[in-house]
N, C-alpha and C positions, 0 to 999 in steps of 0.2 A: 224225346218227342218222335220216333218211331213207331210207338205206340198210338200215337195222336194220329199221325197220318194212316197207318194201316188201318184203323177206325173209321175215317173219314173217308177212306176209298170205296168202302162199298154202298150202295145206292140207299139198301136196306136202312143202314144205321143213320145215313142222313136225313132219311125219311122220319126215324124216330126222332132226330134230334131238332126236326122242324116241328114235327108236333110239339114236342113241351115247350120249344118257343112261343109257338101260339099260346098251349097253357100248361104251364107249369106245375108239378106237383100232382101228375097223375099217376095212379093206379095201374098195375100190369094189366088190371082187365081191362082199363078204357083205352090205354095205348091198343092193343090186341082189336078192340072193336073198331077202332077209327082206321086201322092201317089191314082190318081184314088176314090178320095173321095167328097162326097155331102158338099158344102159351109157351110154348117148347122152343120154338124158333125165336120168339121176343127176348125171352129169356135169356139165351145164349148171346143173342144180338146186344142185349143191356150189360151184360157181363165184360163184354169187347168194351163198350164205350164207359163202362164204370174204372177198369182196368186204365185205360187210357186217362181217366180223370176228369172226363167229360160230361159224366152222369153222376151225381150224386145221388145215394138211395137213404131216404131218410123215414124211418121207423114210426108209423102212429098206430100204436095199437096191435093187429091182427096185419095191418096192411102195412106194403112198401110205397110208400109215394118217390116218384122220381124227378129230379129235377137236373134243368141243364146246368152245367159248370162252367161260367166263361174263361177259366182262368187261360187254361191250353192255349184257347182262340185266340185270347188276348197278347200271349207271349209270340204266336207267331205274326201276331197283327205288328208288335212291338219290333222284332227281328224284321221282316221282311218289306213291312209299308211305310212305318211311320218315320224312318228315314231318308225317305223318296220323294213321296207325296200325301201325306196326311194330313194336309190342309184342304185339298181338293177330294180327297176322299170322306174326309167329316162333313163338307160340306153335304154331297151326294146324300151322305146317310141322315142329314136332319130332313134332306128335302122327301128323303123317302118316308122318314118317320112320321113328318108332319103332313106326308098325303096318305097314311094310312090310319093316322087318328080322325083323318076329315072324313074318312070312308068308312068308319067305324062310331056312330052313333051311341050304342049301347054296348058292352061288354064286360065282361069278367074280370079284372085285374089280376094276374095271378101274382103269386109270391116270389120272392125272389131268396137264392139261395147261394153262398160263397164259401167257396172250401179254400184252405190257406194252411200248410204245413210248417211247424216252427221248432226249431231246435231249442227248446226248453222243456222245463217241467209245467205237468199240470199248475201247480202252484204259482208256478212265477206268471203265467197266463192267466190266471184268475186275479193275481195281483194287480197285473196290468190292465183288468177289465173294471176292476172297484177299487182301485187308489187313484184319489182323486190328485195327487200332485203327477201319480203316471202318467194319466190318460191327458193331463195338461199337455205332456209333452209330447206325444205322438198325436192328438185330437186336436190341439188346440183350445179344448176346454176341460173343465174340470166335473166329472159325472161324481155328483155330492149326494151319498145316501148311507144309511146303516148297510142295505142290502139284506133286509129280512122280510119275509112276504109279507103284504100288504103294508109297505113303507113308500114315502114318495122317492123318486129320485129327480136331481136337476142337472140341467147343460148347463152350465156357467161358463159367461165369457172369461176372460183372463187377462183383460186387457185393460182392468179396475173400473170398468162399470158396474160390475156384478150382473148385467143382463142376464135373463134365462133365453135362452134359444130354443130348448126343448124341456119337458118335463114328462114324467110319467109315475105308473104304477111298478113295483117289485112285486112279479106276480109269485114267481117259484126261484128257489135258491136252492142248489143242493153242491156247495164247495168241496173240492173244485173244479166239478166237472160239466154243472148245467146251472145256467142263468136266465129266467125268462121274465122281462120287462114289455111295459108299455111306452109307447113313444109319440109323443103328440107335441104341437106345434104350441109352444106358450101364449101364441099372439092370437091362437082359430081354435077356438075348444068346440066348435060347431059340429065337426066331423067325429066318428067314432077314432079312438085312436090306432096305429098300427102295433104291431106285436114282434118282439123282436126275440130270437133262442139263440144264447150262446151256449155249443155243446160242444167241450174240450175232453177229446179221447186220447190217451197219453199211450204211447207204444216206445218202450226204452227212451233214449235221450230225443225223440220225437213228439211232436204234440200235433194230433189233427184238430184243428180248430175249427168248425161249423157255423156260419150264420147265417139263419134264416128271419127274415123279414115278411111277415103275413099281414093279412086284413090291410091291403093297401087301398086308398080312398081312388087313386086316378092313374091314370098311365103317367102323367106328368110326374107323380112321385116315383116310381118305379123307374123312369127313366134318371131321375138325377140319382138315386140310391143307387144303379146301376154304375155308377162312374164314382160315387162318392164312398160305397162299402171298400172295393178293389184299396182305390188310396189309404186310407183308415188304417185298413188291416197291414197293408202295405208296410207302411209306417211304423206299426206296432210289430211288425217282425223283423224290420230292419233294428227297432230298440232292443230287443231282447236278444237278438243274434249278434250284435256289434255293439250294443251300446249308445248306441247315437240314431238319430233319425235319420231321413234322406235328406238330400239336399234343399229338396223344394218346403214351401214354407208350408204350417198346418194346414190341414183342409177342414172344410168346417161343414159340418155333416149334421146341422141343422134343421128340422123340416122342413123349414120353410124353402131351402135351397134343395131339398131332394127329395 
């Protein structure tokens, strides 16, 4: 956590995080233009933020896209705020979000990126993402598919109703390191589906799992997945590392709720 506080202590690095909060997934050139900063200087600051896990870099062809990673800040909030005055802080945050949404009549909704580190093999993480019985344990839904490109996948309730809360297509698979799927509300097919990419990067006995959720239709969905994905992935991490899920009830990640 020392690296996080060191990174946040610099006003230029806080400005970079602010720019990414406003528009996630920017290139180095875009960040430099908005901050009137030399590329070398911006690169040095972004390296510090990446080392503190506050920024995640995703390669797209020759470009490097930078995403704000909320995990370290969430850990700070859990350690120093949640035990004291979380209810009031949440209310203030909700009022702020509503005011910002009211002020923005038109905006480009940024993509969402979440990174977590799991003490497991890439094959174990891949199975956790694609095995219906395993997803039932940590997600509260069975993700059902043969996981071949072009196939459908279904996000089924496990309460006996068989209801589908989400559906989609498998866009690309590279077991056990990459899975790309579309994600759409089974009850609302009028809007274009969002796209979720799971990237599994093994290193010795640790796996870095990066989830990128793009093509979001509105800020309401962005706000929903910003709380939904961390909860689902925390449960996945706990299951793989301890053999059991967290004590809370499974979280619902159906698009209607995120």
